Steps between C-alpha positions, in 0.01 A plus 500: 500500500580272795545640850713323761310415816823566699652817356815484718620152394417582139709816518825334606438209261441743212806706601724191509355386166582841349854489643546146371377596153733804490792287628430240231496772231827640637650150505405446135652837407820410686515157334457661157764762581747240631436280197585791267820572696591129503445468124709813438783335695467133397285494184142399432337245728389217272165388640247561776620180671861620491390835643301332780806291589716815507243679719503215750869401497725771356676734746414793266132472599545373859442846650136481387427189711406688822235690302369177345479340845314800642243484217447129574457579871240765413318258270490240777371753757230624260391142418489366857173352622545693824422871463802722442580693817592868502830400667587253223409746226705773670798267548503407130463865398790588733714224343431652157587850624821371659598308186438787257776725631750584228856574607796600287738395776299195607541143391273221384145604419542865602795555265348312205172686551685832500672403173169397340340831603792687344489295180133459415219761507242217505643389836459856630132504393432159658679608817290818517178295490595278793671785686164681520335190649781449752560871570870462410737795467604595147809312376827694471537693170 
């Protein structure tokens, strides 16, 4: 078992890695949930390439883009040659906590996220995992 020579930097790096991994799992769950809802509405998506194009360009999936961008930002921070600072790790964690607020009366991400939480138990489980890491309040019932 490997020990870090600088426990403090390792801690915030490991915490951000855990948040990133949980956010990625939540993102995948949301993508799967949105795909199922899309296919219920419009019919089966023909191919992986067609699905990727829809994910990137279709307004149905556009609400997921801020989460995708945050995951990329976390990946870049974790892969930097310069050591990750506590401030940077905290800022990215705060962005995740701010993003993952579901709101029935909200718009954009908050509203779509609320709908996904209402619709899909898998989204609730994925949310619970990241909520523990970010110390988020429980979503509305």
